N, C-alpha and C positions, 0 to 999 in steps of 0.2 A: 544545451541543446545547439543553441547558432552555431554551433562549431562542426558540430561531428552528425549531422545525417545531413543526406540530398535536401531534402525541405529544413525551412525553418522550424518546423514545429515538433518536437518528440511526445513520442506516448508512449508509459511506461504501465506495464502490467504483468502481475506476476508476483512470486507465494517469496516471502522473505525470513531471516531468523524470527522475528516478530511483531511483520508484519507485514501488508506484498500492496499485488495486484494482479494476480495473473490465478491461472486455473488445469481443470485436469478433468481428462472424459469421465474415466473412470472413479477419479478417488472425489474431482468436485462439479468433472462436467460442465466447462467454460470455455475449454482454449476451441474448440469446434467454433460453440459458439460465436465468440471473440471474432477468430479467421471468417469466420462466413458474414459475421458484420463488417469485418477490416476489408475484405473485398468486395463487397456495392459500395462501398467509398467511389468515387469519381478520383482518379490521379488529376495530379500528383499528390501522394496522399503521405501525412506523417510518417518520421523516422516510425516505427515498434519496438517498445524492448521488451520480448517476452522474460520474464524470469520466474522458471517453479518452484516452487516451495522444495519440489524431494527430491533428488538428483538420478531418480530411477525413473524419471519425466523427464530427462533430457532428451533422451533417442526419438521417445515418440511422440514428443509436442515438436523437432525437429520436423521429425519424417510429416507432418500433420500441417508444416510449411511450409514444405515441399510442393507436398499435393495441390495446395492452392493457390501452385504458383510463384510465390515469393521469392527472390532473393535471399538466401539466408544466411547466416553470418555468427561466429560462437565468437564470444569473447572470448574463451582460452585462449584466441589465434592468432593474440596478437599482445603486445607487451603495454607500451606506454600511450601512446596517441597510433589511432586505429589511420591504417593507409587508404588512399584514394580507394583502393576498390571493394574494402568493408564500408566505406560512405554513400557507397551508390546501392550499398546491400536496400532492402524494402524492410525486413525487419533482425535483430538482435538478440540472440539467444543468451542472454545472464547464465552461463553453467561456470563462475567463478566465485571465489567462498569470500567472504567478507567483503564484500562493496556493495552493501543494498544500501548507503550512505550516496555511495558514484551516483549511481540509478537514480537514486528519486534527488537527491540536486540535481539530473543532469534531468533532472522530465520536465517537462514544461506541466501532465498534470497524470494523475495514477489517478490506476484504475483498481479498487481493492476489492482482493481474491477471497471470493467463495460465499462473496454478498451474493450472489448469484444463481443460487444452488442452493435452495432450501436443506439438503443434506449438510450444508457445511455449519453457515452462521455469521460467516466474514471474520479475515483475519483481525490482528490490530492495526489500527491507522496510527498508530501515535509515532510509532520508525518517519513516516512521511510526511506526517506537520511537521515536526523537531526540522526537518531540511528543509523546511519551505514550500511541500510540492502541493499542491491545491489536490485532495483526493475526489473519486464519484466512485459513488456504494451504488449496487443492487439493495433491495427489500428485504434481506438475508441478512441481520446482523444480530443475531443473538447472542454467540458467540462473548460479543464486545456493545453491546447495547445501550450502557450508561453512554461509554466514553461516545461512541457515533452519535448521540442525540447530543452531548457536547458539542463537540467537532461542529453536526450543523447548525444549534445558536450560536456557537463564534465566526458562523462564513467563514469557516476554514474546512467546509465537506459540504456533499450536496447528494442528496440519495434520488435514483432514477427505476422507474420498473422495469426496465430489463437491460438488455446488454445492445442492443441498437441503438435504444435513444442514448446510453450510456457513451458507447462510441461519440456518437453524432456529436451529442456533449462535448464530449475528448476534444474532439478535433478543433468545436469552435472559438472552445473554453484558448488554448493553445493560442492560437492566433489574436487571442480578445484582448488588446490594454488592460478592461478591466479586470486583466486573472492579477496583477498587482496587488491588487485588494486584496488580492484571496492567497497570497502569496505571504504580507503582510497582521493576516488573519491566523494564515500556518503557524508563523511564532507565538501570536501573541495567546496562542491558543497556550498551546505546548511550556510556553513560558509561568501560566498560567495555572498550569497545573504542574510543576515541577517541584521534586521535595517531595509528592504524598509519602514513600515508601519513607524517609524519615523521618515525617511526622507522625504516620505511621504509628511504626519503631517507637516515636516518642509518648506519645501516650500507652502506648501497652504497659512499657518502663514506671511510667509514671504510674501504671493501674495494679501493677504485680509492687512494688512498692508502699504503695498506699495498701495493699492487701497485706501483705505483708507482718507490716508493725503491729506493735505489742496491743496500742489502743485499737489497731481497727481492729484485731482477730477479739478484742472483750468485746467491744460495741459487737460487732457481729452477735457473737454466741448470747451476749443478752439477750438480742432480738431472736433468736434461734429459741430462744427459750420458752 
């Protein structure tokens, strides 16, 4: 993000395949709230990257960004390095496919999509944490409550009561030297929980093997009688 934006800080908000940081008015009800909070910030503002979770939202989000008077550039308009014109933009719209890791990797902080709307319940923050990106979430994380609580306890995420406070915290955190500790915590959090699927599958296979053995069947029958 130090190389990409007009300003030194970059905040990402959007919805990816498995995790995110942005929202939608009709589906998630957060984009307009985000843009209003962003517009209230004093200039110069950090670069805001919005990555809608659903492709059908791109046109609507782009229109909302321009309605707020922000200079918008779409990720699909350049190949590798962004040209100077793109670097001067206020908002980037992440309309590419398969680049969530890149977005998270270049962001200084991520706003967790869906977590500011009680109708959605938040996206999964694991992908952001795996990329070392600090996560700020709203009060609504019912879809991934356990993961959210564990991330907060590990110092890899923080919960804010509303979008305006989250935006203010994001801007402050992007320029805070203590952000480096968040990055380390995010990597440690994902490392501590890596391999969960393999452990669960192993436990299930062990249980199936035990249940299917002759001794296990006879024992179960005896107790059943």
